[in-house]
N, C-alpha and C positions, 0 to 999 in steps of 0.2 A: 435565566434571563428575562425578569417581570419587565413591562414596557409602560412607563407611566406619560402617558398624551399630553405635551405642554405644549404652550407657544414660547418659545425664548426669544429674548431681545435683540440677541446676537447668535447667530448658527456658529459651530466650530470653525475653528482658522486649521482647515486641513490642510494647505500648503505650508504653513509655520509652525502650528500647533505641535505639542507634546504632551504625552500623557502625565498627570500630575497626580498625587495621592487622593486628590479628590473624586477622580473617576472610578475608583474603586471603593468610597465608602459611604454610596447606596443613597446619595443625596442627589439635587438638581444635577449636577455636573455627569454622576454616574447614568442619569436619566437621560440627558443629552446625548453622551455619548452612543449608549444602545440605541436612540431611534437614529440618530444621522450616520452611525458608521454600521453598526449590525443587523438592525431591522431593515434600512434602507435596501441591504445588499440581500438580504435572507430572507425576507419579506413573503409571508406565505399566512393563511388562516389560522394555524395554531399559534406563531409568535404574534398574529393579531391579537389574539384572546387577553393578552397583557398579563398572564400569571406565572407564578414561577414554576410550572411545569404545565405540558402541554397533554391536553384531553383528546384524546380520540378512539374515535370506535375501528379496531382491527378488522381487517378485510375476511370475508366468511373463510375458515378453514376447512378443506373437506377431511373427511376420517384419514387419519393416519399422517397429516400434514403436523410438523415442529416447527418451534421457534427457535431461531438461533441470534445470539447477542455476542458481539465482541468489543474489545475496547483498547484503543492504541494513544500511546503517548508519543507526541513528535518535537525532537528537539536539534532537529538539523541546523547544521553551522557550515557556510554561510545561511541566512534565509532565503535568498535568492540565489539560484544557479542555473545555469543552460538548461532550457526545457522545463522548468517548473520553480517552485516555490514551497515556504512551509505548509501554505494554505490549500494548494490542490493537492499537496502530498499528506496533508492530514485528512483530506475525504478520499483519496484514492487508497489509503493505507486501511482503513478499516472498512472500506466498502469491499476490499481484496478478501480481508479477514472473514467476512459474514459469504462472501461467494466460496473462498476456500472449502467450506462446507455445503457446498452446491444449492447454496440457498439464493434465493431472491432478495436482494435487499429491497428495504420500507423506508424506514425512515433515520435519519441520523440526528445526536446530539453534539455539542460542542463546547468545551471548557477553556478561557483563556487566562493564563496568567501572564499579565503583562508588567514592564520594568518599568519604574517612573524614569521618564525622560526620554521615553520610545517616541519614534517620531510619527504624527498621525498621519501623516501620508503614507507610510510604509506600512502602516496600520491596515489604511483603508485598501492600499494595494493587494495586500493578504487578505483581507476579508472579501475583497471582491472575486479574487480567484478562489476561493474557497467556495461563492455562490455560483461561479462557472461550472468550476467541476459538479458541484452537487446538480446543477442543473441537467448539465450535457447527459449526467448519468440517470434523472429522473428521480433521484430520491432527494427530499426536503429537508433541511436542519431544523428540526421543530421544538427545540428548547436548548438552552445552553445557560453559562454562566460566566462570568469576569471578575477577575482580581486584578491588585494591583500590587507591587511590592515596591520596597524601598531601591532605590538606585545603587547599583552596584550587587544585588542580590537575586539577580534574575540575569538575562542574556538577552534583551529584545522582547522576546514572544515564546512562551510553550503554550501548546495547543496540544488535548487532548480530545477526541472522538471517541462515540459509541455508536453502533450499527445495530439495528434490528432487523432480521429478514424472516423468512419461510423457507422452510425446506418441501418441497413436493413430497407425496406420496409416493414411495419405491424407490426414493432416492437414500442412497446409504453409502455416505462417503465419508472416510476418516483414517487418521495416519497408522492405525493399526490393520489395516484392511490388505495389505499388499501380500502377495502369495508366490511362491516361487513358479516360474515360467511366464510372470505377468510383464508386461511392455513398459518402458520408461519412457514418457516423452516430454519434451521441452518447448516452450511454445514460442521460442525465439532466441535471439544473441544476447549474450549476459556481458554483465559489466559496466554498462554504460552511465547506469545512474551514479554508482561508487567514484568512476572516473571524473563524472561531470562536476560532483561536488567536491572532488579533490581538487579539482583543475582550476575551480573558482576559488576556493579557501586559499590557494597556496600562490595564485596568479600566475598559471601555468599557461601557456598557449602551445599547442599544437597547430600543424599544418592543417587538419580537419577537424572543424570543431565537431565535439562530441556533447552530445546532451542527454538529458535525464530519460529514462524509457518512462517513468511516471504515468500511470494511466490506471482508469478502472477495467476491471476482468470479468464483472459478473454478466456481459454481452457475450462474452466469448465462451464462458462456463456453461451459458443456457445453449448454444449454439452444441457445444461438444455433449452434452447430456442427451440432448435431445437427438442427434446423430446413431447413438448406441445406447439404449435404455438400460441401465443394470450394467454396463461395460465400463464405466469408469470408475474403480474402488478408492484411488486416494488422489487427491487435490493438495496443492501445496505453493506459496508464493516465497521463492527464495530471495528474502530482503537480507537483513543482517547475518554475514556469515555466509552468501553466497549460497549458489548450487551444491556446492560440497559439504556445507554444514548442514544444509536442510536434508540432502539424501542420508547424512549419516545419523539425523534425528529421525526421517522415515524407517531405515534399518532398523534401528533400537526398538521402536514404537511397532513396529511389525513383527519383530524377531526373525530377519532374516538378513540377506546379503544382498549385493548388488552388483553387478560388474559393467561398465560403462565403455563406450567405444571415443576415444581422445577424438580422433578424425570427425567425429557426426556431432561433436558439440560446436553451435555456431557461435564464433565470437568476431565482432568487427575488425577488421584490420588496424584500423587507428586506435581502437580499445585495445587491443594485442601489444602494437609498439607502443601506446602509454606504459602499460603495466610492465614491459619488457626494459622501459626506460628507468621505470621507478621501483624496479624488485618487486612488484606483486603480480600475484598470480589471479586472474581473471575469476578461477572457481572458485574465489573467495569473497570477490567482489560483492556490495548489495544491488540488489534489481528492483526496481518499483513497479514494473509492467510487465511481467513474466512469471508464467506459471508452470506446475511440474505436474503431468498428470502419470498416474500408474494405472494400465486398463489391463483387463483380460484379454489374452494373446488374439482370440476371434473377433473382439471389437477394433482393436490398435489402429488397423488400418480406416476404420470409417471415422472414429474419431480424430486421427491426424490429418485426413480430409477436409472434415467438416475446421477443424483448426487452420489449416492453411487455405479455406475459403474465408476467414475472417480476417479482417485490418488488423488486428493485433496480434493474428497466428500465422502471418505470411510465410514466415522463416522457420515455422516449426518441425520439428525433427524428432526422428526415432535416438535414443541416445544410448539406452541400453536394455537389460534385464534384470528381473529379479531373479536371485537364486537362494536355494538351502546355503546357509552359513551360520553355524552355534556361535559366531566371534561379532557376527553383525558387520562385517567389513564392508567397505564400499572400495572395489577395485577398479581399476581403469587401464585396459588396453590401449599401449601408447602408439604413437605413431611409427614408432623405429621397431614395432615388433614385440617390445616387452610386456610387461603388467607391474603397475605398481598400486600400493593403497593410497586413497586418498582419505586421510585423516580430516578428523574434526578442526576446526580452525584454531590454533592456538594464540591466546593473548587478544589482542584488539589491533587489527588492520587497520581499520579507518576509524576512528570515532566520531559519533555525532553524526552519523549517515543518514539518518533517516529520524 
């Protein structure tokens, strides 16, 4: 996202203007779009260099520290939904992917594919939301790129973000680390993001408003790791496919099984009611501000207390345990005293949810 500093005879008409092919051609129009929309929002010392890439000096890394990089594409529809939009979602999603390795995020990059005819006012709203989310997280967007495709060959805007972070020495978190006897923790209630997006997409109105839970989780992760050094073995955010699919991924990755307690899994009454009305299962609904932690049994109480003391983990709960299982099943003890298998998501329950 190189920046050409120029004086323009007329500023962009943000209120009435639209993206045109010239904004992606690399000339004066592209430079003006970058300066007046992207640089104005993301402004930092790295972007002000005006080059095609950011040159930076990484912080000193102690012996044993490692770098983590994650990338994520965001194609949510609609672009704006209760509690968020594709802008803040694109920041939170990648920061959370970095944090699920136990890392502290350092920098972000952003790439935009814009459709010809997209309203500049909507673009500015999205970019400003990204900037606010990045500032709140303390992680700058230091470089990026913008392309424009012809009308009808995109869907407004697609955003890809990449994050760079650092894992402290002694932190070893991975999906393969769960062991029989470990405790499964969940940071809060499930299903809000998916239901919020669906309600906006289908113009559904519920008695109680349901808003997305989109949030950056690296602060919560840091508190958990500090509470029980070495006690957290696995972290994962249950986005597409929801809690059920994510746990199936982890059992397969670690070669274990899990047994959940249905009564312990927090679901807001309004989400539960909406899912019942729509024929959906909250276990498979996407989340954007929740995490799953698998902890050593002796560390579980300390980690849970740290989660519940954090604003993003106040409804955290112990929802199950890891067990030995050659078939890698996730099972659940139901409220009615039975037990059922919680399988992978089959098909696409809610397309374009993030």
